[in-house]
LODREN-727077 format. One line per field, with one value per residue: y, z, x of N, C-alpha, C, CB in turn; residue number from 0. Coordinates in nm, 4 decimals, always signed. Glycine has a CB too. Example, Ala and Ser with C-alpha at 12.3 -4.5 7.8 and 13.67 -1.06 7.14 Angstrom:
BEGIN
nv	-0.5690 -0.2250
nw	+0.7800 +0.7080
nu	+1.3190 +1.2850
cav	-0.4500 -0.1060
caw	+0.7800 +0.7140
cau	+1.2300 +1.3670
cv	-0.3300 +0.0030
cw	+0.7800 +0.7870
cu	+1.3200 +1.2900
cbv	-0.4473 -0.0598
cbw	+0.9046 +0.5725
cbu	+1.1308 +1.4084
i	0 1
This chain:
BEGIN
nv	+18.2520 +18.1315 +18.0088 +17.7985 +17.6978 +17.6137 +17.4131 +17.2372 +17.1625 +17.0333 +16.8209 +16.6887 +16.6083 +16.4334 +16.2375 +16.1409 +16.0256 +15.8294 +15.6679 +15.5743 +15.4120 +15.2241 +14.9744 +14.9643 +14.8903 +14.6281 +14.4384 +14.3791 +14.5962 +14.6213 +14.6406 +14.5289 +14.5072 +14.4812 +14.2451 +14.0768 +14.0154 +13.8106 +13.5998 +13.5162 +13.2526 +13.1381 +13.2191 +13.0798 +12.8897 +13.0536 +13.1400 +12.9277 +12.6777 +12.4117 +12.3848 +12.2710 +12.3350 +12.4872 +12.3854 +12.5945 +12.8051 +12.7278 +12.7415 +13.0182 +13.1054 +12.9839 +13.1275 +13.3908 +13.3366 +13.3294 +13.5704 +13.6427 +13.8740 +14.0146 +13.8250 +13.8157 +14.0838 +14.0866 +13.9030 +14.0450 +14.2673 +14.5516 +14.4805 +14.2039 +14.2043 +14.3273 +14.1278 +13.9397 +13.7694 +13.5560 +13.6177 +13.4475 +13.1958 +13.2095 +13.2320 +12.9753 +12.8551 +12.8137 +12.5903 +12.4084 +12.3708 +12.2124 +12.3178 +12.2959 +12.4921 +12.6945 +12.9932 +12.9137 +12.9975 +13.2656 +13.5877 +13.7487 +14.0196 +13.9787 +13.7114 +13.3921 +13.2148 +12.8766
nw	+13.8372 +13.7690 +14.0018 +13.9189 +13.6967 +13.8185 +13.9825 +13.7880 +13.6666 +13.8846 +13.9183 +13.6748 +13.7117 +13.9321 +13.8098 +13.6112 +13.7713 +13.9002 +13.6813 +13.6049 +13.8173 +13.8631 +13.7545 +13.4855 +13.2943 +13.1651 +13.3733 +13.6009 +13.8690 +13.9436 +13.8562 +13.5862 +13.6824 +13.9604 +13.9691 +13.8751 +14.0908 +14.2136 +14.0610 +14.1365 +14.2190 +13.9728 +13.8628 +13.8076 +13.6239 +13.4205 +13.3154 +13.2352 +13.0177 +13.0762 +13.3444 +13.6333 +13.6821 +13.9503 +14.1556 +14.2871 +14.1189 +13.8921 +13.9963 +14.0315 +13.7675 +13.6501 +13.7684 +13.6743 +13.4048 +13.3372 +13.2454 +12.9710 +12.8573 +13.0755 +13.1815 +12.9710 +12.9726 +13.2208 +13.1823 +13.0028 +13.1401 +13.2969 +13.5426 +13.5094 +13.3089 +13.4468 +13.6303 +13.4815 +13.3255 +13.0578 +12.7948 +12.5802 +12.6855 +12.9146 +12.8082 +12.7524 +12.9922 +13.0860 +12.9272 +13.0077 +13.2623 +13.2160 +13.1822 +13.1085 +13.0293 +12.9166 +12.7413 +12.4481 +12.1443 +12.1810 +12.1075 +12.2197 +12.2330 +12.0534 +12.0700 +12.0903 +12.2747 +12.3360
nu	+2.1624 +1.8453 +1.6011 +1.4285 +1.5658 +1.8006 +1.6970 +1.6049 +1.8477 +1.9676 +1.7887 +1.8312 +2.0957 +2.0668 +1.9069 +2.0809 +2.2795 +2.1286 +2.0579 +2.3071 +2.3746 +2.1791 +2.1944 +2.1526 +2.3258 +2.5326 +2.5312 +2.2851 +2.2168 +2.4842 +2.8359 +3.0473 +3.3138 +3.2742 +3.1255 +3.3163 +3.4757 +3.3400 +3.4080 +3.6547 +3.7373 +3.7777 +4.0123 +4.2666 +4.1790 +4.0981 +4.3276 +4.4730 +4.4107 +4.4247 +4.3982 +4.2209 +3.8747 +3.7363 +3.4562 +3.3323 +3.3822 +3.2372 +2.9786 +2.9435 +2.9777 +2.7611 +2.5507 +2.6049 +2.5949 +2.3310 +2.2729 +2.4031 +2.5156 +2.6137 +2.7964 +2.9798 +3.0701 +3.1947 +3.4028 +3.5540 +3.6242 +3.7918 +3.9011 +3.9353 +4.1282 +4.3400 +4.3884 +4.5095 +4.3603 +4.2884 +4.0945 +4.0332 +4.0671 +3.9075 +3.6508 +3.5780 +3.5164 +3.2410 +3.1712 +3.3669 +3.2790 +3.0684 +2.8100 +2.4803 +2.3012 +2.4510 +2.5652 +2.5812 +2.7319 +2.6992 +2.8069 +3.0920 +3.2568 +3.5484 +3.5253 +3.3513 +3.1136 +3.1727
cav	+18.1465 +18.1298 +17.8944 +17.6864 +17.6431 +17.5422 +17.2923 +17.1487 +17.1098 +16.9401 +16.7031 +16.6188 +16.5459 +16.3177 +16.1371 +16.0785 +15.9401 +15.7141 +15.5818 +15.5095 +15.3215 +15.1341 +14.8480 +14.9730 +14.8401 +14.4852 +14.3586 +14.4462 +14.6403 +14.6094 +14.6688 +14.4123 +14.4979 +14.4287 +14.1057 +14.0039 +13.9678 +13.6847 +13.4945 +13.4926 +13.1103 +13.0987 +13.2851 +12.9902 +12.8265 +13.1548 +13.1689 +12.8026 +12.5916 +12.2766 +12.3875 +12.2253 +12.4436 +12.4573 +12.3874 +12.7285 +12.8858 +12.6862 +12.7941 +13.1606 +13.1189 +12.9456 +13.2420 +13.5006 +13.2908 +13.3537 +13.6969 +13.6342 +14.0072 +14.0433 +13.7327 +13.8637 +14.2089 +14.0520 +13.8384 +14.1449 +14.3867 +14.6026 +14.4002 +14.0766 +14.2329 +14.3511 +14.0006 +13.8521 +13.6733 +13.5416 +13.6033 +13.3330 +13.0782 +13.2315 +13.2126 +12.8316 +12.8033 +12.7530 +12.4564 +12.3247 +12.3410 +12.1274 +12.3835 +12.2653 +12.6139 +12.7984 +13.0742 +12.8640 +13.0803 +13.4090 +13.6656 +13.8266 +14.0889 +13.9019 +13.5701 +13.3311 +13.1079 +12.7425
caw	+13.7759 +13.8189 +14.0897 +13.8438 +13.6128 +13.9086 +14.0237 +13.6724 +13.6550 +13.9950 +13.8857 +13.5668 +13.7734 +14.0086 +13.7155 +13.5474 +13.8723 +13.9192 +13.5639 +13.6011 +13.9299 +13.8857 +13.6867 +13.3491 +13.2055 +13.1352 +13.4927 +13.6843 +14.0053 +13.9708 +13.7415 +13.5536 +13.7714 +14.0889 +13.9479 +13.8509 +14.2202 +14.2434 +13.9810 +14.1847 +14.2144 +13.8338 +13.8145 +13.7455 +13.5074 +13.3157 +13.2661 +13.1872 +12.9661 +13.1304 +13.4899 +13.6776 +13.7130 +14.0798 +14.1581 +14.3297 +13.9962 +13.8091 +14.0584 +14.0004 +13.6223 +13.6222 +13.8064 +13.5799 +13.2712 +13.3107 +13.1733 +12.8913 +12.8365 +13.1972 +13.1865 +12.8715 +13.0224 +13.3323 +13.1268 +12.9292 +13.2253 +13.3346 +13.6552 +13.4542 +13.2396 +13.5481 +13.6982 +13.3885 +13.2669 +12.9127 +12.7496 +12.4904 +12.7726 +13.0046 +12.7345 +12.7524 +13.1263 +13.0981 +12.8665 +13.0952 +13.3791 +13.1675 +13.2065 +13.0005 +12.9852 +12.8875 +12.6241 +12.3288 +12.0253 +12.2148 +12.0677 +12.3315 +12.1737 +11.9438 +12.1064 +12.0886 +12.3740 +12.2729
cau	+2.0833 +1.7086 +1.5744 +1.3696 +1.6723 +1.8889 +1.6257 +1.6035 +1.9845 +1.9860 +1.7089 +1.9013 +2.2124 +2.0182 +1.8606 +2.1968 +2.3428 +2.0404 +2.0685 +2.4378 +2.3943 +2.0673 +2.2137 +2.1029 +2.4297 +2.5364 +2.5030 +2.1851 +2.2491 +2.6268 +2.9220 +3.1286 +3.4295 +3.2288 +3.0870 +3.4406 +3.5252 +3.2718 +3.4705 +3.7920 +3.7748 +3.8032 +4.1342 +4.3649 +4.1152 +4.0853 +4.4624 +4.5313 +4.3032 +4.4391 +4.3754 +4.0891 +3.7814 +3.6753 +3.3093 +3.2899 +3.3870 +3.1232 +2.8564 +2.9344 +2.9602 +2.6223 +2.4663 +2.6284 +2.5603 +2.1890 +2.2740 +2.5265 +2.5726 +2.6903 +2.9103 +3.0747 +3.1289 +3.2838 +3.5225 +3.6317 +3.6336 +3.9241 +3.9484 +3.9820 +4.2541 +4.4439 +4.4158 +4.5797 +4.2674 +4.2972 +3.9561 +4.0214 +4.0546 +3.7936 +3.5261 +3.5483 +3.4867 +3.1076 +3.1753 +3.4498 +3.1954 +2.9597 +2.6818 +2.3869 +2.2325 +2.5503 +2.5276 +2.6504 +2.7206 +2.6849 +2.9257 +3.1471 +3.3710 +3.6086 +3.5147 +3.2187 +3.1027 +3.1607
cv	+18.1436 +18.0008 +17.7753 +17.6204 +17.5613 +17.4110 +17.1901 +17.0853 +17.0060 +16.8103 +16.6210 +16.5459 +16.4215 +16.2040 +16.0659 +15.9875 +15.8147 +15.6169 +15.5070 +15.4093 +15.2205 +15.0023 +14.8489 +14.9214 +14.6899 +14.3987 +14.4332 +14.4739 +14.6269 +14.6538 +14.5424 +14.3965 +14.4436 +14.2817 +14.0183 +13.9457 +13.8338 +13.5675 +13.4685 +13.3440 +13.0605 +13.1454 +13.1900 +12.9242 +12.9240 +13.1959 +13.0460 +12.7075 +12.4497 +12.2700 +12.3382 +12.3469 +12.4086 +12.4659 +12.5243 +12.8248 +12.8545 +12.7389 +12.9407 +13.1843 +13.0835 +13.0606 +13.3555 +13.4648 +13.3061 +13.4853 +13.6996 +13.7690 +14.0464 +13.9542 +13.7763 +13.9889 +14.1829 +13.9926 +13.9362 +14.2717 +14.4292 +14.5200 +14.2667 +14.0956 +14.2501 +14.2222 +13.9011 +13.7455 +13.6739 +13.5185 +13.4821 +13.2031 +13.0906 +13.2019 +13.0651 +12.7745 +12.7481 +12.6117 +12.3611 +12.2881 +12.2476 +12.1860 +12.3624 +12.3916 +12.7289 +12.8718 +13.0353 +12.9564 +13.2292 +13.4795 +13.7582 +13.8967 +14.0109 +13.7520 +13.5231 +13.2181 +12.9733 +12.6634
cw	+13.8449 +13.8980 +14.0125 +13.7534 +13.6987 +13.9534 +13.9105 +13.6516 +13.7630 +13.9675 +13.7761 +13.6205 +13.8514 +13.9171 +13.6500 +13.6444 +13.8923 +13.8030 +13.5643 +13.7136 +13.9474 +13.8123 +13.5439 +13.2486 +13.1873 +13.2529 +13.5824 +13.8257 +14.0423 +13.8473 +13.7087 +13.6459 +13.9090 +14.0773 +13.9296 +13.9812 +14.2577 +14.1676 +14.0208 +14.1841 +14.0736 +13.7824 +13.7449 +13.6204 +13.3916 +13.2594 +13.2020 +13.1459 +13.0207 +13.2808 +13.5202 +13.7105 +13.8442 +14.0743 +14.2010 +14.2111 +13.9117 +13.8652 +14.0237 +13.8510 +13.5841 +13.6542 +13.7061 +13.4382 +13.2366 +13.2360 +13.0921 +12.8683 +12.9558 +13.2045 +13.0896 +12.9217 +13.1354 +13.2788 +13.0520 +13.0116 +13.2512 +13.4469 +13.6047 +13.3839 +13.3399 +13.6207 +13.6067 +13.3262 +13.1153 +12.8615 +12.6598 +12.5702 +12.8596 +12.9363 +12.7325 +12.8874 +13.1384 +13.0391 +12.9544 +13.2236 +13.3431 +13.1970 +13.0858 +12.9438 +12.9592 +12.7588 +12.4972 +12.2105 +12.0527 +12.1834 +12.1822 +12.2816 +12.0545 +11.9638 +12.0979 +12.1899 +12.3029 +12.3343
cu	+1.9463 +1.6824 +1.5182 +1.4738 +1.7684 +1.8248 +1.6246 +1.7413 +2.0120 +1.9107 +1.7767 +2.0243 +2.1713 +1.9754 +1.9788 +2.2711 +2.2598 +2.0523 +2.2012 +2.4576 +2.2821 +2.0804 +2.1625 +2.2049 +2.4198 +2.4930 +2.4042 +2.2368 +2.3965 +2.7047 +3.0002 +3.2497 +3.3905 +3.1910 +3.2105 +3.4961 +3.4633 +3.3337 +3.6157 +3.8294 +3.8093 +3.9385 +4.2311 +4.3077 +4.1022 +4.2213 +4.5263 +4.4189 +4.3098 +4.4158 +4.2340 +4.0025 +3.7124 +3.5219 +3.2569 +3.2909 +3.2643 +2.9916 +2.8364 +2.9108 +2.8165 +2.5271 +2.4806 +2.5862 +2.4131 +2.1708 +2.4046 +2.5947 +2.6597 +2.8143 +3.0190 +3.1464 +3.2271 +3.4139 +3.6127 +3.6564 +3.7780 +3.9840 +4.0038 +4.1162 +4.3680 +4.4822 +4.4868 +4.4915 +4.2820 +4.1548 +3.9336 +4.0060 +3.9303 +3.6606 +3.4840 +3.5106 +3.3443 +3.1026 +3.2545 +3.3759 +3.0798 +2.8219 +2.5911 +2.3231 +2.3296 +2.5120 +2.6036 +2.6244 +2.7069 +2.8158 +2.9663 +3.2724 +3.4204 +3.5922 +3.3699 +3.2183 +3.0856 +3.0452
cbv	+18.0074 +18.1432 +17.9347 +17.7350 +17.7564 +17.6292 +17.3263 +17.2256 +17.2239 +17.0029 +16.7445 +16.7178 +16.6454 +16.3584 +16.2011 +16.1853 +16.0156 +15.7596 +15.6641 +15.6129 +15.4004 +15.2004 +14.7395 +15.1161 +14.8767 +14.4458 +14.3269 +14.3617 +14.5625 +14.4637 +14.7889 +14.4213 +14.6351 +14.5098 +14.0931 +14.0962 +14.0708 +13.6960 +13.5310 +13.5486 +13.0265 +13.1530 +13.3517 +12.8827 +12.7721 +13.2772 +13.2198 +12.7375 +12.5871 +12.2233 +12.5316 +12.1307 +12.4652 +12.5534 +12.2785 +12.7817 +12.8585 +12.5332 +12.7767 +13.2323 +13.0280 +12.8202 +13.2919 +13.5396 +13.1489 +13.3554 +13.8217 +13.5715 +14.1119 +14.0233 +13.5892 +13.8926 +14.3041 +13.9521 +13.7259 +14.1810 +14.3612 +14.7497 +14.3765 +14.0180 +14.3595 +14.4555 +13.9394 +13.7867 +13.7055 +13.4229 +13.7271 +13.3248 +13.0615 +13.3751 +13.2646 +12.7574 +12.9128 +12.8411 +12.4620 +12.3967 +12.4707 +11.9898 +12.5353 +12.1704 +12.6564 +12.7368 +13.2210 +12.7200 +13.0356 +13.4292 +13.7485 +13.7352 +14.1081 +13.9359 +13.5465 +13.2793 +13.1344 +12.6623
cbw	+13.7868 +13.7018 +14.2002 +13.7591 +13.5388 +14.0296 +14.0666 +13.5465 +13.6644 +14.1274 +13.8416 +13.4562 +13.8659 +14.0983 +13.6090 +13.4931 +14.0066 +13.9348 +13.4349 +13.6070 +14.0553 +13.8454 +13.7629 +13.3162 +13.2588 +13.0927 +13.5702 +13.6917 +14.1031 +14.0107 +13.7703 +13.4103 +13.7862 +14.1409 +13.8257 +13.7852 +14.3292 +14.2092 +13.8343 +14.3262 +14.2702 +13.7445 +13.9296 +13.8455 +13.5448 +13.3698 +13.3799 +13.2966 +12.8149 +13.0988 +13.5474 +13.8013 +13.5969 +14.1862 +14.2528 +14.4426 +13.9153 +13.7986 +14.2107 +14.0451 +13.5455 +13.7033 +13.9476 +13.5809 +13.2563 +13.4423 +13.2723 +12.7582 +12.8148 +13.3229 +13.1543 +12.7386 +13.0703 +13.4291 +13.0336 +12.7998 +13.3578 +13.3769 +13.7573 +13.3560 +13.1525 +13.6498 +13.7495 +13.4579 +13.3077 +12.8711 +12.6765 +12.3977 +12.8611 +13.0559 +12.5912 +12.7010 +13.2295 +13.0288 +12.7250 +13.1293 +13.4394 +13.2295 +13.2350 +13.0499 +13.0892 +12.8750 +12.6534 +12.2954 +11.9460 +12.3663 +11.9375 +12.4563 +12.2765 +11.9308 +12.2482 +11.9458 +12.4709 +12.2887
cbu	+2.1558 +1.6084 +1.4772 +1.2495 +1.7481 +1.9235 +1.4815 +1.5600 +2.0875 +1.9387 +1.5672 +1.9423 +2.2845 +1.9013 +1.7713 +2.2916 +2.3598 +1.8951 +2.0541 +2.5461 +2.4092 +1.9407 +2.1467 +2.0656 +2.5665 +2.6750 +2.6340 +2.0585 +2.1676 +2.6640 +3.0185 +3.1749 +3.4957 +3.1098 +2.9942 +3.5448 +3.4962 +3.1237 +3.4640 +3.8078 +3.6620 +3.6949 +4.2045 +4.4104 +3.9771 +4.0126 +4.5506 +4.6216 +4.3087 +4.5762 +4.3967 +4.1011 +3.6764 +3.7291 +3.2557 +3.3817 +3.5183 +3.1177 +2.8614 +3.0616 +3.0609 +2.5834 +2.5028 +2.7749 +2.5991 +2.1084 +2.2627 +2.4961 +2.4606 +2.6024 +2.8654 +3.0031 +3.0193 +3.2147 +3.4820 +3.5601 +3.5641 +3.9154 +3.8342 +3.8778 +4.2405 +4.3960 +4.2859 +4.6932 +4.1216 +4.3945 +3.9142 +4.1442 +4.1807 +3.7941 +3.5412 +3.6648 +3.5073 +3.0037 +3.2370 +3.5808 +3.1405 +2.9704 +2.7013 +2.2788 +2.1299 +2.6928 +2.5516 +2.6053 +2.6052 +2.6463 +2.8977 +3.1789 +3.4844 +3.7563 +3.5700 +3.1805 +2.9836 +3.2935
i	0 1 2 3 4 5 6 7 8 9 10 11 12 13 14 15 16 17 18 19 20 21 22 23 24 25 26 27 28 29 30 31 32 33 34 35 36 37 38 39 40 41 42 43 44 45 46 47 48 49 50 51 52 53 54 55 56 57 58 59 60 61 62 63 64 65 66 67 68 69 70 71 72 73 74 75 76 77 78 79 80 81 82 83 84 85 86 87 88 89 90 91 92 93 94 95 96 97 98 99 100 101 102 103 104 105 106 107 108 109 110 111 112 113
């Protein structure tokens, strides 16, 4: 392989790695699965619509809610599924937290933020 072709392939590889890790996805500078860890205080509230929502959960949801695309991705992430999170219940947490600036009407997969 010619040196210039090899250099071009290496550059393309570096660029693809940079694009996949620079937060170009739903959550800036992170992945939905990593962001999901921040919502650990929400676990019981995301499984039971009658469970109290801890203030620590509401704080994290408020931060993530500034980017509805990220919040949605986190609620539908593989990590959330493995943790037994019910998306139909989780989607209501911003409302249960009484967040005034929640993403009302934002479509999240098969769900819509109330």
